[in-house]
C-alpha positions as CSV (number, residue, x, y, z in Angstrom):
1,M,-108.6,-63.8,26.4
2,I,-109.1,-61.7,29.5
3,G,-106.9,-62.3,32.6
4,L,-108.6,-62.3,35.9
5,A,-106.1,-60.6,38.3
6,G,-106.5,-59.6,41.9
7,L,-107.3,-62.9,43.5
8,P,-105.6,-63.4,46.9
9,E,-103.3,-66.2,47.9
10,L,-105.8,-69.0,48.1
11,E,-106.3,-71.2,51.2
12,H,-108.2,-74.4,51.9
13,G,-111.9,-73.6,52.0
14,D,-111.8,-70.3,50.2
15,D,-114.9,-69.5,48.0
16,L,-113.2,-69.7,44.6
17,G,-116.4,-69.2,42.7
18,H,-117.1,-65.9,44.5
19,L,-113.5,-64.7,44.0
20,I,-113.7,-65.5,40.3
21,A,-117.1,-63.8,39.9
22,A,-115.7,-60.7,41.7
23,A,-112.6,-60.6,39.5
24,A,-114.8,-61.0,36.4
25,A,-117.0,-58.1,37.5
26,R,-113.9,-55.9,37.7
27,V,-113.3,-56.4,34.0
28,G,-116.8,-55.8,32.9
29,G,-118.5,-59.1,33.9
30,L,-119.3,-62.3,32.2
31,E,-121.3,-62.7,29.0
32,P,-123.3,-65.7,27.8
33,G,-121.1,-68.0,25.9
34,D,-118.0,-67.1,27.9
35,I,-115.6,-69.8,29.1
36,V,-113.7,-69.5,32.4
37,V,-110.3,-71.2,32.5
38,V,-108.9,-71.8,36.0
39,A,-105.5,-73.0,36.9
40,Q,-105.4,-76.4,38.6
41,K,-103.3,-75.1,41.5
42,A,-106.0,-72.6,42.4
43,V,-108.6,-75.4,42.5
44,S,-106.3,-77.7,44.4
45,K,-105.4,-75.1,47.1
46,V,-109.0,-74.4,48.0
47,E,-109.8,-78.1,47.9
48,G,-106.9,-78.8,50.4
49,R,-104.8,-80.8,48.0
50,V,-101.6,-79.7,49.7
51,V,-98.9,-82.0,51.2
52,H,-96.2,-81.1,53.6
53,L,-92.9,-82.9,53.0
54,E,-92.2,-83.1,56.7
55,D,-95.2,-85.5,57.0
56,V,-94.0,-87.9,54.3
57,E,-92.0,-91.1,55.0
58,P,-90.3,-92.2,51.8
59,S,-90.3,-95.9,50.7
60,A,-87.3,-97.8,49.4
61,L,-88.7,-97.5,45.9
62,A,-89.0,-93.7,46.3
63,A,-85.4,-93.5,47.3
64,E,-84.4,-95.6,44.3
65,L,-86.4,-93.5,41.8
66,A,-85.1,-90.2,43.4
67,G,-81.5,-91.1,42.8
68,A,-78.8,-88.8,44.0
69,D,-80.4,-85.5,42.9
70,G,-84.1,-86.0,43.9
71,D,-86.0,-85.8,47.2
72,P,-87.3,-89.2,48.1
73,R,-90.2,-87.7,50.0
74,Q,-91.4,-85.9,46.9
75,V,-91.1,-89.1,44.8
76,E,-93.0,-90.9,47.5
77,V,-95.9,-88.5,47.0
78,I,-95.7,-89.0,43.3
79,L,-95.9,-92.8,43.8
80,Q,-99.0,-92.3,46.0
81,E,-100.7,-90.3,43.3
82,S,-99.8,-92.8,40.5
83,A,-101.6,-95.7,39.1
84,E,-98.6,-96.7,37.0
85,I,-95.0,-95.6,36.4
86,V,-94.7,-95.2,32.7
87,R,-91.0,-94.1,32.4
88,S,-88.4,-93.0,34.9
89,R,-84.8,-91.6,34.8
90,P,-83.9,-90.6,38.4
91,P,-85.1,-88.2,39.6
92,L,-87.6,-87.8,36.7
93,V,-90.8,-89.8,36.7
94,I,-93.5,-90.0,34.1
95,A,-96.6,-91.6,35.6
96,Q,-100.3,-92.3,34.9
97,T,-102.4,-90.8,37.6
98,R,-105.5,-92.4,39.0
99,H,-107.5,-90.1,36.7
100,G,-105.8,-91.6,33.7
101,F,-103.6,-88.6,32.8
102,V,-100.0,-89.5,31.7
103,C,-97.7,-86.7,32.9
104,A,-94.5,-85.7,34.6
105,S,-94.5,-86.5,38.4
106,A,-98.2,-87.5,38.3
107,G,-99.0,-83.8,38.4
108,V,-97.3,-83.3,41.8
109,D,-95.7,-79.9,41.7
110,A,-93.7,-77.6,44.1
111,S,-94.1,-74.5,42.0
112,N,-96.6,-71.9,43.2
113,A,-97.1,-74.1,46.2
114,K,-97.7,-72.9,49.8
115,G,-94.0,-72.2,50.6
116,P,-90.9,-74.4,50.9
117,G,-91.5,-78.0,51.8
118,T,-95.0,-78.1,50.3
119,L,-96.4,-79.8,47.2
120,I,-99.7,-79.3,45.3
121,L,-101.6,-82.4,44.0
122,L,-104.1,-82.6,41.3
123,P,-107.8,-82.3,42.3
124,V,-109.4,-85.6,43.2
125,D,-112.1,-85.2,40.4
126,P,-111.2,-82.3,38.1
127,D,-114.5,-82.7,36.2
128,R,-116.5,-82.4,39.4
129,S,-114.4,-79.4,40.4
130,A,-115.2,-77.7,37.1
131,A,-118.9,-78.5,37.5
132,R,-119.0,-77.1,41.0
133,L,-117.2,-73.9,40.0
134,R,-119.7,-73.4,37.1
135,E,-122.6,-73.8,39.6
136,E,-121.0,-71.3,42.0
137,I,-120.3,-68.7,39.3
138,E,-123.8,-69.0,37.9
139,R,-125.3,-68.5,41.3
140,R,-123.4,-65.3,41.8
141,T,-123.6,-63.8,38.3
142,G,-126.6,-65.3,36.6
143,V,-124.3,-66.5,33.8
144,A,-123.4,-70.2,33.5
145,P,-120.0,-70.1,31.7
146,G,-118.2,-73.1,30.4
147,V,-115.4,-74.0,32.9
148,I,-112.0,-75.6,32.3
149,V,-109.6,-76.6,35.0
150,S,-106.2,-76.4,33.3
151,D,-102.7,-77.5,34.0
152,S,-99.4,-77.5,32.1
153,F,-98.3,-80.7,30.4
154,G,-95.2,-81.4,28.4
155,R,-95.3,-83.2,25.0
156,A,-93.1,-86.2,24.3
157,W,-91.9,-85.0,20.9
158,R,-91.9,-81.2,21.3
159,Q,-90.1,-78.8,23.5
160,G,-91.9,-76.7,26.1
161,T,-95.2,-77.1,27.9
162,T,-98.7,-76.0,27.1
163,D,-101.9,-75.9,29.2
164,V,-104.4,-78.7,28.7
165,A,-107.9,-79.3,30.1
166,L,-108.1,-81.6,33.2
167,G,-111.7,-80.9,34.1
168,I,-114.5,-79.5,31.9
169,A,-118.1,-78.4,32.5
170,G,-120.6,-76.8,30.1
171,I,-118.5,-77.1,26.9
172,A,-117.4,-79.8,24.5
173,A,-114.1,-81.5,25.1
174,L,-113.7,-82.6,21.5
175,R,-114.9,-81.4,18.1
176,D,-115.7,-84.4,16.0
177,L,-115.1,-83.8,12.2
178,R,-115.3,-87.4,11.2
179,G,-117.7,-87.8,8.3
180,T,-117.3,-84.2,7.1
181,R,-115.5,-83.2,4.0
182,D,-112.6,-80.8,3.5
183,S,-112.5,-78.0,0.9
184,R,-111.5,-80.5,-1.8
185,G,-114.3,-83.0,-1.0
186,Y,-112.1,-85.5,0.9
187,E,-114.0,-87.2,3.7
188,L,-112.4,-86.9,7.1
189,R,-112.2,-90.3,8.8
190,S,-110.3,-89.8,12.0
191,T,-110.1,-86.0,12.8
192,L,-111.0,-85.1,16.4
193,I,-110.0,-81.6,17.5
194,A,-109.1,-81.3,21.2
195,V,-111.0,-78.0,21.5
196,A,-110.9,-77.8,25.3
197,D,-107.1,-78.2,25.2
198,E,-106.8,-75.5,22.6
199,I,-108.9,-73.1,24.8
200,A,-106.8,-74.0,27.8
201,G,-103.6,-73.3,25.9
202,A,-104.9,-70.0,24.6
203,A,-106.0,-68.8,28.1
204,E,-102.5,-69.5,29.5
205,L,-101.2,-66.7,27.4
206,V,-102.8,-64.2,29.7
207,M,-102.4,-66.2,32.9
208,G,-98.8,-67.3,33.1
209,K,-96.8,-69.2,35.8
210,A,-95.4,-66.2,37.7
211,A,-97.9,-63.4,37.0
212,G,-100.3,-64.2,39.8
213,V,-103.3,-64.5,37.4
214,P,-104.9,-67.9,38.1
215,A,-107.9,-67.6,35.8
216,A,-109.1,-66.1,32.6
217,I,-112.2,-65.5,30.5
218,V,-112.1,-66.8,26.9
219,R,-114.7,-65.0,24.8
220,G,-115.8,-65.5,21.2
221,V,-115.2,-69.3,21.0
222,R,-118.2,-71.5,20.3
223,A,-117.7,-75.0,21.8
224,P,-121.2,-76.2,22.7
225,G,-121.5,-79.5,24.4
226,D,-121.3,-81.3,27.7
227,G,-117.8,-82.8,27.7
228,R,-115.5,-84.0,30.4
229,G,-111.8,-84.0,30.8
230,V,-111.7,-87.8,30.7
231,D,-113.0,-87.6,27.1
232,L,-109.5,-86.4,26.1
233,L,-107.7,-89.5,27.5
234,M,-106.3,-91.8,24.9
235,P,-107.9,-95.3,25.2
236,R,-105.4,-97.9,26.2
237,E,-106.2,-100.0,23.2
238,R,-105.3,-97.1,20.8
239,D,-102.1,-96.1,22.6
240,L,-99.2,-97.0,20.3
241,F,-96.5,-95.9,22.7
242,R,-97.1,-98.0,25.8
């Protein structure tokens, strides 16, 4: 994993593909087979997915879910980004986004935002964002890397967060081992490896929340395929917990 440092504070309309290509050049350039992992907030900022709380009028439901300790305006933005509220304990909200992700606050976040009173939203279409970045990077470098747009998610039964893949281009989302046999000859019947999530989690080790490194190159991992982030969503009919 190679962190890509030196990117400026990003603004709406910035050429993120150019900035990533330039950062990659500073560490020796991209190689065929590389995978570029980009933090969701970097993508959201250049796509203009920023909300100013002063422009938000909270609803009665938002005020109820915010409770005594939350900001009803922030909860209102969460509601607007949600397709379904899965669980809530004021001021905490677990929601399903319009993309189908189930996560805290529908992915709405104030950390690493554009200053006090601003929130960053998830990209409208993370897979399209990843594909566009891949095209831009290839145009500038001649190398078409795999691209993952990543974000930090919590896990229901484990402490701490880990990065996962929201959007994917040029690599597999899942490694399907069904029908293969283990070292003792047992046929695997249900094993799917979330390879894109594993790559995203590995890349976060050299990115970090406060280090100002919004992207990384992952080298030496083979994950051929044409996956999408939505491939990683649990189908509703197989979800045992809702």
